[in-house]
C-alpha positions, 0 to 999 in steps of 0.5 A: 444219572446214567453211567455210560457203558465205557465208564461202567467197564472202567469202574468194574476194572477198578473194582476188580483191581481193588478186590484183588489187592484186598485178597492179597492183603487178606492173605498177608494178614493170614500169614501174620496169624499163622507165622509172623516171621513169614510176613517179615521175610524181606521186610527188614534189612539184616545186612545194615546195622540199626540203632534204636534210641528211646528218649524218655527211657526212664519214664513209664511209657518206656519201661512199661511198653517200649522196652518190653516190646523191643524185648519180645520182638528180639526174642521172636527174631522179628528185628534186624539181625544187627540192632542196638538199643540206646536209652536216653533220659536226664535221670541218673541211672546205670544201665543195670538200674534201668534194666531192673525198672523194666524187666518185670514188664518183659515177663521173661520166662525161666527158659528165656533168661540167657536170651534176655542177657543177650538182649541186655548186652545190646542196650546202653544208657545215656544220662543227658539233658534234653536241651543241651548238646553234650548228650546228643554228641555222646549219642552220636559217638555211640552211633559212630562206633557201631558204624565203624565196627560194621563198616557200613552206614547205620539206620537210626530210629528215634522214639520220642517217649516224651511230652509234646512240649519237649518235641521241638527242642529234642527234634531240633537237637536230633536234626543238628547232631544225630541224623544220617548223611544221606547214605542210610535212613533216619526215622522219628517216632513221635508219641501221642501228639495230643492234649494241645490246643489248635495253635500249639498243634499247628506250630508243632506240625510246622516245626516237624515238617520244616525239620524232616521229610514226610517219610522220616516222621512217624506219628504214633496213634497206638489205636491204629496199630491194633490192626484196625486199619486192615480189619475195617478195610477188609470187613467193609470192602471185602464183603459185598454184604456190608459194602452195599449197605454201608450208607445212610439208607441202611444205617441208623447210627454209629457209636464209637465208645471208649471206656477206661476202668482206671480211676487214676486216669480220672484223677489225672484229668481232674488235676489237668494232666489229662484231657479226655477230649483232646487226648482220646476223642480228637486224637483216637476216636476220630481216627476210628471214625474216619476208618468207619466212614471212609470211601474206597481208596484207590489202593491200599498204599498208605497215602491213598488210604490216608487221603480218603480219611482226610476227606471224611474229616473235612466233611465233619460238620459243626457239633451242636452243644445240644449233642454234647454231654460232659461229666467229671469223675467223683467219689461217693462223697463228691470229691476226686479220688486219692485226694486230688483237687478237682479242676472243674473245667476238665471233664473225665467223661465226654460224649458228642454226636458228629455228623458227616456232610456227604452223600453217603452219611448225611443224616447219620449220627456218629456218637463218640464217647469216652470216659474214665473210672467206668465199669470196664476197659474197652473200645468198640464200634457199634453200627446200628442198622435201620429197623425192619417192621413186620406188623407190631414187631420191630427187628434190628441188626447191629454190627459190633467191632471190638477194638480192645481188649478183644479183637472181635466182630459180632453181628446181632440179628433175629432168627426164627425158632423152629417149632410148631409156632413161629417165634423170633429170637436174638442171635449172634454171629461171632468172629473172635481173633483171640480164640483159644485155638489160634496158632500164635499169640496176638501181636501187641500194638507197639510190636506192629508199630516197630515192624511198620517203622522198620519196613517204612510203612506208614499205613497205620500212622497219622499224617500231618493233614489228618492231625490238623483236620482233627482239631477243628458208666457215665452221666445219666444224660449219656443214656438219653442221647444214645437212646435218642439215636436207637441204642439201648444199654444191654 
């Protein structure tokens, strides 16, 4: 098809605008690496008071992740100046007991002890039921006190570190008793909407949409809070090398792999407390897939990026049972570890080949795999380019993007060895974001999450239609499937 000159010019102007925006985005990312406070200038409101409420404050997520994250942000002066923290749970605890439960995860240095005391003075705890109004009314009284002292409306951030089964009741109580009156903002962070069947997911999504406006709901996918959104967008659209070859003509297959070394997670799966297909594959890995396969968005604003991700998910075809491998973790004697009874219907390893039915990706297999009790803990994307044949020799190029634990980009290729006889050897080009000479420490996913919520940015979070579209060392068969599409274990 011939493109008219005026259309070509329009497309060129559009591409130029997008490239300029990418340059700005890259500069912003560089600022985050060189000095994170620079990136936050003007992003948070230091004039207005804020109250951060953590529901499920006595749980492991709050103790191991949320409170330590808030401490680090407070320590590094990356939170609003006027901020208070309120933990809410049914457990009978004092604030001191709660602090003792999470202080060890904060890794407070000796020189930071005085600052940590200041942090704790900003914390309060409410023991309350999740389905009775008294606790929520007590919470609102605390907010009212903060508002009266500041003589200005308070911004409210509610973090639901709770099982999805409790979201409906808790959010209904928040809506009735704890919201702002329109003169400030209220934002709800919903942790890990996963592990549900389609019907339950739709009911929950409809409930949240009825209760709150889209800009009030922040659906957490902590995989997306690891800076992988800018990583993939910049790598893909900021480099002509990859942009031109990012299609079915050049790429043979794509593998997105999640490995968890912990066997406790596997044991939880055996008892039905953890579903690797719903919790990892349909929730996390599909989000990464949508970023790998995304078309160029109109801009880098959150809705434009998520619009393109939704298009990818809608183009995913039905998965063939022949392209699925399921396995279950067992010890050497054939039983689940630590005395857990085995639920034979609950896999601890899963692999599926997904196919995207559009012009760019038709025929390219996307291999999603996730397993617990594996040989390592890692998340990576491997893009395998089509082989190049020269006589009897076959050379391949592979792009590896590490998401966790190391943020890396590695390009595997073949180069010639200098000498009298021409010889070829494998070589790698590496970009390691966690290199030792980096000026500042890397930003944890939950830190980026809180910063985004305070800024009102939803680019790293999941939208309702994305979530709905996502619901339509492992077994030997894993190697057979992955080898069928060109990958070999190395």
